C-alpha positions in Angstrom: 3.5 23.8 -21.3 5.4 27.0 -20.7 8.0 27.3 -17.9 6.8 29.0 -14.7 8.3 32.5 -14.7 6.8 34.3 -11.7 9.1 34.2 -8.7 6.1 34.5 -6.4 4.4 31.4 -8.0 7.7 29.5 -7.9 8.0 30.1 -4.2 4.3 29.3 -3.7 4.8 26.0 -5.5 7.8 25.2 -3.3 5.7 26.0 -0.2 2.9 23.7 -1.4 5.4 20.9 -1.8 6.5 21.4 1.7 2.9 21.4 3.0 2.2 18.2 1.0 5.3 16.5 2.5 4.5 17.7 6.1 0.8 16.5 5.9 1.9 13.2 4.4 4.5 12.7 7.1 1.9 13.5 9.8 -0.7 11.1 8.3 1.7 8.2 8.0 3.0 8.7 11.6 -0.6 9.0 12.8 -1.4 5.7 11.0 1.6 3.9 12.6 2.9 6.0 15.5 6.4 5.0 16.3 9.9 6.5 16.3 10.9 3.8 13.9 8.4 4.8 11.3 9.2 8.5 11.8 12.9 7.8 11.4 12.4 5.7 8.3 10.3 8.5 6.8 13.0 11.1 7.5 15.6 8.8 5.9 13.3 8.3 2.9 12.9 12.0 2.4 16.6 12.8 2.9 17.8 10.0 0.5 15.2 10.9 -2.1 16.3 14.6 -2.1 20.0 13.6 -2.3 19.2 11.3 -5.3 17.3 14.1 -7.1 20.2 16.4 -6.4 22.6 13.8 -7.8 20.5 13.3 -11.0 20.0 17.0 -11.8 23.1 18.7 -10.4 26.0 16.3 -9.8 25.7 14.5 -13.1 25.6 17.7 -15.1 28.3 19.6 -13.2 30.8 16.8 -12.6 30.1 14.0 -15.0 28.8 15.3 -18.3 27.6 18.9 -19.0 25.2 17.6 -21.8 23.1 15.8 -19.1 20.6 18.5 -18.7 16.9 17.6 -18.2 13.7 19.3 -17.3 12.6 16.5 -15.1 12.6 12.7 -14.5 10.4 11.9 -17.5 12.6 14.0 -19.8 15.7 12.2 -18.4 14.1 8.7 -18.9 13.1 9.6 -22.5 16.7 10.8 -23.3 18.2 7.6 -21.8 15.8 5.6 -24.0 16.8 7.6 -27.1 20.5 7.1 -26.4 20.1 3.3 -26.0 18.3 3.1 -29.4 21.2 4.9 -31.2 23.9 2.6 -32.6 
């Protein structure tokens, strides 16, 4: 699959992710309406974003510049390959 090149489509994709997150948040809070659930969802979102940032920016910039991946699956495949090497 080719990389997405169009700036407009990249922005549209980002906006769709935001819509999915907002709708999911709303549906979960509607299912169990409480401040505790809303707070836990906010923490889940924040920590997931920070972990993703850590995996794809911090590791490459501050730990090892060869740690560059296209996504989570590519990263897992590379880790598996490295473990198999003697």
